[in-house]
C-alpha positions in Angstrom: 5.7 1.2 -74.4 4.5 1.8 -78.2 8.4 1.6 -78.9 7.7 -2.0 -77.3 4.5 -2.7 -78.1 5.8 -1.8 -82.2 9.1 -3.7 -81.8 7.2 -7.2 -80.5 4.2 -6.7 -82.9 6.1 -5.5 -86.6 9.5 -7.3 -85.5 9.2 -10.4 -84.2 6.6 -13.6 -85.1 4.2 -14.3 -82.8 4.0 -18.1 -82.7 7.8 -18.0 -81.5 6.8 -15.1 -78.8 4.4 -17.5 -77.5 6.7 -20.2 -77.2 9.6 -17.8 -75.9 6.8 -17.0 -72.9 5.7 -20.7 -72.6 9.2 -21.8 -72.0 9.6 -19.1 -69.3 6.4 -19.9 -67.8 7.9 -23.2 -67.2 11.4 -22.8 -66.0 10.1 -20.1 -63.7 8.0 -22.4 -62.1 9.9 -25.2 -61.7 12.6 -23.1 -60.7 10.8 -21.8 -57.4 9.1 -25.2 -56.9 13.1 -26.2 -56.7 14.3 -23.5 -54.5 11.0 -24.6 -52.2 12.4 -27.9 -51.6 15.6 -27.0 -50.8 14.7 -25.1 -48.1 13.3 -28.2 -46.2 16.9 -30.1 -46.5 20.2 -30.4 -44.8 23.0 -28.2 -45.9 24.5 -30.8 -48.4 20.9 -32.2 -50.2 20.2 -28.8 -50.0 23.2 -27.6 -52.4 22.4 -30.5 -54.7 19.0 -29.1 -54.8 20.0 -25.7 -55.1 22.6 -26.6 -57.9 19.3 -28.2 -60.2 16.9 -24.9 -59.7 20.2 -22.9 -61.0 20.6 -24.6 -64.0 16.9 -24.9 -64.3 16.4 -21.0 -64.0 19.7 -20.1 -66.0 19.5 -22.7 -68.2 15.4 -21.3 -68.3 16.5 -17.6 -69.4 18.9 -18.6 -71.5 16.1 -20.3 -73.7 13.3 -18.2 -73.4 15.5 -15.3 -74.8 17.3 -17.3 -77.3 13.7 -18.0 -79.2 12.6 -14.8 -78.9 15.6 -13.7 -80.3 14.9 -16.2 -83.0 11.1 -14.6 -83.1 13.1 -11.5 -84.5 13.0 -11.0 -87.8 15.8 -8.7 -89.8 15.8 -7.4 -93.1 19.6 -8.9 -93.6 20.5 -12.3 -93.1 21.5 -13.5 -89.2 23.8 -15.9 -87.9 24.7 -17.1 -84.3 28.9 -16.3 -82.7 29.2 -19.5 -80.9 31.3 -18.6 -78.0 29.7 -15.4 -77.1 26.5 -18.0 -77.0 28.2 -20.5 -74.6 29.2 -17.3 -72.5 25.5 -16.4 -72.3 24.6 -19.6 -71.2 27.4 -20.2 -68.5 26.3 -16.6 -66.7 23.1 -17.2 -66.6 23.5 -21.0 -64.8 26.1 -18.7 -62.2 24.4 -15.9 -61.2 21.0 -17.8 -60.8 23.1 -20.0 -58.7 25.0 -17.3 -56.5 21.5 -15.6 -56.3 20.1 -18.7 -55.1 22.5 -19.2 -52.2 22.0 -15.9 -51.3 18.3 -16.4 -50.9 18.2 -20.0 -49.2 21.8 -19.9 -47.3 22.1 -16.7 -46.6 18.5 -15.7 -45.7 18.8 -12.6 -48.3 16.1 -12.8 -50.9 16.0 -9.4 -52.3 19.5 -9.6 -52.6 19.9 -12.8 -54.0 16.7 -11.6 -56.4 18.7 -8.7 -57.6 21.5 -11.1 -58.3 19.5 -13.3 -60.9 18.0 -9.7 -62.1 21.4 -9.5 -63.1 22.3 -12.9 -64.3 19.3 -12.0 -66.8 20.6 -8.9 -68.4 24.1 -10.3 -68.5 22.6 -12.9 -70.6 20.8 -11.4 -72.8 23.2 -8.6 -73.6 25.9 -11.4 -74.3 23.1 -12.9 -76.4 23.1 -9.8 -78.0 26.7 -9.5 -78.7 26.4 -13.1 -80.4 23.6 -11.6 -82.8 25.4 -11.4 -86.3 24.4 -9.2 -89.2 26.1 -7.7 -92.0 24.9 -4.4 -90.2 25.2 -2.2 -87.6 24.3 -2.4 -84.3 22.3 0.9 -83.0 21.3 1.1 -78.9 19.1 3.3 -76.7 20.3 4.5 -73.5 17.2 4.9 -71.9 16.0 1.6 -72.9 19.0 -0.5 -72.0 18.8 1.1 -68.7 15.3 0.6 -68.1 15.6 -3.0 -68.8 19.1 -3.4 -66.5 16.7 -1.3 -63.6 13.6 -4.2 -64.8 15.7 -7.2 -64.4 17.0 -5.9 -61.3 14.3 -4.4 -59.6 11.7 -7.5 -61.2 14.2 -10.6 -60.2 14.4 -8.7 -56.5 10.5 -8.4 -56.3 10.2 -11.9 -57.5 11.9 -13.9 -54.9 11.5 -11.6 -51.8 7.4 -12.2 -52.8 8.7 -16.2 -52.5 7.7 -17.8 -48.5 4.2 -14.9 -48.2 1.6 -17.0 -48.3 -0.8 -19.5 -49.4 -0.3 -17.3 -53.2 3.4 -16.6 -53.0 4.4 -19.7 -55.6 2.4 -18.1 -58.3 2.7 -14.5 -57.4 6.6 -15.4 -57.4 6.4 -16.8 -61.0 4.2 -14.5 -62.3 6.7 -11.3 -61.3 9.4 -13.2 -62.8 7.7 -14.2 -66.0 7.3 -10.6 -66.2 10.6 -9.8 -65.6 12.3 -11.8 -68.1 10.1 -10.8 -71.1 10.3 -7.6 -70.1 13.5 -7.1 -69.7 14.4 -8.8 -73.1 11.9 -6.8 -74.6 12.6 -3.6 -73.7 16.1 -4.4 -74.7 15.7 -5.2 -78.1 12.9 -2.1 -78.4 16.8 -0.3 -77.3 18.4 -2.4 -80.6 17.7 -1.2 -84.4 20.4 -2.4 -87.1 21.7 -0.1 -90.1 22.8 -2.5 -93.0 26.6 -2.9 -94.0 27.6 -4.9 -97.1 31.1 -4.4 -95.9 29.9 -7.0 -93.0 30.6 -10.7 -93.9 28.9 -13.5 -92.3 29.6 -17.1 -91.5 29.0 -19.1 -94.6 26.8 -22.4 -92.6 23.8 -21.3 -91.0 20.5 -22.9 -89.0 17.1 -21.6 -89.7 15.9 -19.0 -87.4 12.3 -20.9 -87.2 13.6 -24.9 -87.0 16.3 -24.1 -84.5 13.6 -22.1 -82.1 12.0 -24.9 -82.6 14.9 -27.7 -81.4 16.3 -25.2 -78.4 13.0 -24.9 -77.3 12.1 -29.0 -77.5 15.3 -29.3 -75.3 14.3 -26.7 -73.5 10.7 -27.6 -72.4 11.8 -31.3 -71.6 14.7 -30.2 -69.2 12.1 -27.8 -67.7 9.7 -30.8 -67.4 11.7 -33.3 -66.6 12.7 -30.4 -63.6 9.3 -29.4 -63.0 8.2 -33.4 -62.7 11.0 -34.1 -60.1 10.2 -31.4 -57.9 6.2 -32.2 -58.0 7.5 -35.9 -57.3 9.6 -34.8 -54.4 7.1 -32.1 -53.0 4.2 -35.2 -53.1 7.0 -37.2 -51.5 7.8 -34.9 -49.2 3.5 -34.5 -48.0 3.9 -38.0 -48.1 6.8 -38.4 -45.4 5.3 -34.9 -43.7 1.8 -37.2 -42.9 3.5 -40.5 -42.1 5.7 -38.5 -39.6 2.6 -36.8 -37.9 1.2 -39.9 -38.0 3.6 -42.0 -35.9 4.1 -38.5 -33.7 0.6 -39.3 -33.2 1.0 -42.5 -32.6 4.3 -42.4 -30.1 1.9 -40.0 -27.9 -0.7 -42.4 -27.7 1.7 -45.2 -26.6 3.4 -42.5 -24.2 -0.2 -42.1 -22.9 -0.9 -45.8 -22.8 2.7 -46.3 -21.1 2.0 -43.5 -18.3 -1.5 -45.9 -17.6 0.5 -48.5 -17.1 2.9 -48.0 -15.1 0.3 -46.2 -12.9 -2.1 -49.2 -12.8 1.2 -51.3 -12.4 1.9 -49.0 -9.2 -1.6 -49.3 -8.0 -1.2 -53.1 -8.1 2.1 -53.1 -6.7 0.3 -51.4 -3.5 -2.0 -53.9 -3.5 0.2 -56.6 -3.8 2.2 -55.2 -0.9 -1.0 -54.3 1.1 -2.2 -58.4 0.4 0.9 -59.4 1.9 1.3 -57.5 4.4 -2.5 -58.9 5.6 -1.2 -62.0 4.8 1.7 -61.2 6.9 -0.5 -60.1 9.6 -2.7 -63.2 9.8 0.2 -65.5 9.6 1.5 -63.7 13.0 -2.0 -63.7 14.5 -2.2 -67.0 14.1 0.8 -68.0 15.4 0.1 -66.0 18.8 -2.9 -67.6 19.0 -1.8 -71.5 18.5 -0.7 -71.3 22.0 -3.8 -69.3 23.6 -5.8 -72.1 21.9 -4.1 -75.1 22.3 -3.6 -75.0 25.9 -6.9 -74.7 26.9 -8.3 -77.5 24.4 -5.4 -79.5 26.1 -7.0 -79.0 29.4 -10.5 -79.9 28.3 -9.4 -83.2 26.9 -6.9 -84.1 29.5 -9.6 -83.4 32.0 -12.3 -85.4 30.1 -10.2 -88.3 29.7 -9.8 -88.7 33.3 -13.8 -88.3 33.9 -14.0 -90.9 31.2 -11.1 -93.3 32.9 -13.3 -92.7 35.9 -9.8 -91.8 37.3 -10.9 -90.4 41.1 -13.8 -94.0 41.6 -16.9 -93.7 39.4 -19.5 -90.7 38.8 -22.5 -92.8 39.9 -24.4 -92.3 36.8 -23.1 -94.0 33.5 -24.6 -91.0 31.6 -21.3 -88.9 32.7 -19.2 -91.2 31.0 -20.6 -90.6 27.6 -20.7 -86.7 28.7 -16.8 -87.3 28.6 -16.3 -89.3 25.8 -18.4 -86.6 24.1 -15.9 -83.7 25.5 -13.0 -85.7 24.5 -14.2 -86.5 21.3 -15.0 -82.9 20.5 -12.3 -81.3 21.5 -9.8 -83.7 19.6 -11.5 -82.7 16.7 -11.3 -79.1 17.4 -7.7 -79.6 18.1 -7.0 -81.5 15.1 -9.1 -78.9 12.7 -6.8 -75.9 14.6 -3.7 -77.8 14.0 -4.7 -78.3 10.1 -5.6 -74.5 10.1 -2.2 -73.4 11.4 -0.3 -75.8 9.4 -2.0 -74.4 5.9 -0.9 -71.0 7.2 2.3 -72.0 7.7 2.9 -73.6 4.2 1.5 -70.5 3.0 4.0 -68.1 4.4 6.9 -71.0 3.7 7.2 -71.2 7.0 7.1 -74.5 7.6 10.4 -76.4 8.1 10.4 -80.4 7.7 12.5 -82.6 10.2 13.6 -84.8 7.9 15.1 -88.5 9.0 15.4 -91.7 7.2 12.6 -93.7 8.0 11.1 -97.3 7.3 7.9 -96.8 4.8 6.6 -100.3 6.2 6.7 -99.3 9.9 5.1 -95.9 9.4 1.4 -97.2 7.1 1.4 -99.7 9.8 1.2 -97.2 12.6 -1.1 -94.9 10.7 -3.1 -97.8 9.9 -3.2 -99.2 13.7 -4.5 -95.5 14.6 -7.8 -95.9 12.5 -8.6 -99.7 12.8 -11.5 -98.4 15.5 -12.4 -96.1 12.8 -12.4 -98.6 10.1 -13.8 -101.2 12.4 -17.4 -98.7 13.3 -17.7 -97.9 9.9 -17.8 -101.7 9.0 -14.7 -101.2 6.5 -11.3 -103.3 6.0 -8.5 -101.6 6.3 -5.5 -103.6 4.3 -2.1 -102.9 3.3 -0.1 -104.1 0.8 3.5 -103.0 1.4 6.6 -105.0 0.5 8.8 -105.8 2.7 11.9 -105.0 1.0 11.3 -101.3 0.3 14.5 -98.8 0.7 14.5 -96.1 3.5 12.5 -93.1 2.7 14.5 -89.6 4.2 11.4 -87.5 4.8 9.7 -85.5 7.4 7.9 -88.9 9.5 5.8 -87.3 11.1 4.3 -84.7 8.2 4.2 -88.3 6.0 2.4 -90.1 8.9 -0.2 -86.6 8.8 -0.7 -87.1 4.9 -1.6 -90.6 5.4 -4.1 -90.4 8.6 -5.5 -87.7 5.8 -6.1 -89.6 2.9 -6.5 -93.1 4.9 -9.3 -91.1 7.0 -11.1 -89.0 4.1 -11.2 -92.9 2.3 -13.3 -94.6 5.1 -15.5 -91.5 5.7 -17.0 -91.5 2.1 -17.1 -95.2 1.9 -20.0 -97.4 2.4 -20.5 -100.3 4.8 -19.2 -102.9 3.7 -16.6 -101.5 1.8 -12.3 -101.4 1.4 -9.9 -99.2 1.9 -6.1 -100.8 1.0 -2.4 -98.7 1.0 -0.5 -99.8 -1.2 3.0 -99.0 -1.5 5.7 -99.4 -4.5 9.2 -98.1 -6.3 9.6 -97.9 -9.7 11.4 -95.1 -12.1 9.3 -92.1 -10.6 10.7 -92.7 -7.1 8.3 -94.0 -4.0 4.4 -94.3 -4.8 1.8 -94.4 -1.7 -1.7 -95.0 -3.0 -4.5 -94.8 -1.0 -7.6 -96.9 -3.1 -11.4 -97.3 -1.9 -14.6 -98.0 -3.4 -16.4 -95.7 -2.0 -18.8 -93.1 -3.5 -16.4 -91.4 -5.9 -15.7 -88.2 -7.3 -16.2 -86.8 -10.8 -13.8 -85.4 -12.9 -14.7 -81.8 -12.9 -14.9 -82.2 -9.4 -11.3 -83.1 -8.6 -9.3 -79.6 -8.7 -12.3 -78.5 -6.2 -11.4 -81.5 -3.9 -8.0 -79.9 -3.5 -8.9 -76.6 -3.0 -8.7 -75.1 0.7 -12.4 -75.4 2.5 -14.0 -77.1 -0.8 -16.1 -79.9 0.0 -17.2 -82.0 -3.4 -20.9 -81.9 -3.1 -21.8 -85.9 -3.3 -24.8 -86.9 -1.8 -23.0 -89.5 0.9 -20.6 -86.4 1.7 -23.4 -84.2 3.0 -24.2 -86.3 6.0 -19.8 -85.5 7.6 -18.8 -82.6 8.3 -15.2 -81.5 7.9 -12.9 -78.0 6.8 -12.2 -79.4 3.3 -8.1 -79.2 4.0 -7.4 -83.0 4.0 -6.6 -83.1 0.7 -5.2 -79.8 -0.1 -2.7 -79.7 2.9 -1.8 -83.6 1.9 -0.8 -82.4 -1.7 1.2 -79.2 0.0 3.0 -81.2 2.5 3.5 -84.1 -0.5 5.0 -81.0 -2.7 6.9 -79.8 0.5 8.9 -82.9 -0.1 9.2 -82.7 -3.7 6.5 -85.2 -4.6 3.2 -84.9 -6.0 -0.2 -86.2 -5.5 -2.9 -87.6 -7.9 -6.3 -88.3 -8.0 -7.9 -90.7 -9.8 -12.0 -91.7 -9.3 -15.3 -92.3 -11.1 -18.5 -92.0 -9.2 -19.5 -94.7 -7.7 -16.5 -96.9 -8.5 -14.0 -95.7 -5.9 -10.8 -93.1 -5.7 -7.6 -93.8 -5.9 -4.5 -90.8 -4.3 -1.9 -91.5 -5.5 1.4 -89.6 -3.6 5.1 -90.1 -5.7 8.4 -89.2 -3.9 11.4 -89.1 -6.3 13.9 -91.2 -6.1 16.3 -88.9 -4.4 14.6 -89.4 -1.3 15.2 -93.1 -1.2 18.2 -94.2 1.0 19.7 -97.8 1.5 17.9 -99.9 3.6 20.2 -100.5 6.3 19.9 -97.5 7.2 16.3 -96.9 7.9 15.5 -95.5 11.5 
């Protein structure tokens, strides 16, 4: 050890020794950074990064050795053989690449580190062979063997420590720096010169100190660029890993949301199926009960009409006739209500089918108004029709359209004060056939129109509360019109009156000659 210390202290310039150590430190750290990045990449990218690491390791080790050689103070002029110097660089890079392949690809860090140590030893002694002086070179075999052992053992230990915990990078870098510097100065301690003036030197030589500075600058630039690239790449890798983790968490959240939505969808489907089953059961119940409800009502109404007409003779008391008329009126009202409920149920279930024929619109309107004349007279209202005689025939269900007209005119009569007027008009234009029922009644506020078209809804106005009703007339009429492919609209103003317009499409119009 004293011989090595004396060699460094007496035979080397201190600032160049420090410079060599700095270059070695930069090269070692950059090499391990590049190796760490290469481990995380696929095969093709890994080989590229390992090549960069081999160039950095070999070039950095060579630069360290060359600067330290220039730091060596000889008592005679010195020079350097170009061929051997170039060979030392090539050997350093090649063996560094071989060792890195064994470490990263083959998974043998100890073997890879030993190969790199052999590369450092080979580069050192080739560089020493390139050292030309007018003297004889003498070697101490023990120190030469020690330098070889330091190179192989230190290289194996440095690369075996890589990946061994949070301090693996500083430990590996430190071991590699000690290995390179220890090998070099042990080898230099084994070296001595004996002057021989018979040995000639080349005519041109570069001053060792300026050559050392130039080599150091170039080496530090190469290593610095490599280190910068490694740091940038490692930062990008960390950012990519963070982004990948964020995306993974986002995917997990989306998958959880998807599962929740699927569960909710299944629950809603089950609820819809249950609701559909309940609706089907309701429809089936109403269809089944229609006969049971209509049969006794028909009997009640029929026998009450016989009593009212006194078919089998007078009652003897005029009050019996009034009772019979009440029974007939109440029974007919109840039968109409049941028919409306059944019609609405059939429309909701899609079971109501149209019985279409070609009908005369004028006769349809006249027939409906004749049925309601008595109601209009009793309420003190004028009931008018404005239907042109030349209207084309209409392909539709006559009974259902009559039901629509009766509902609309009945509503108009119900909500028009005494002395008012209800007018039914019809016309043909580009939109098709329009039938309007206009009254001079109490009217409906604009915000209440949608409610009036909903089943079982009634507009809460002062006059309407005087009359009873199920609230099915307008909704049922709209559904029947829509079943024909038409539309029903309402225009109204409070205190002025209401106009309900039914529009049937042009496709339902037929030449008048075919009207039934």
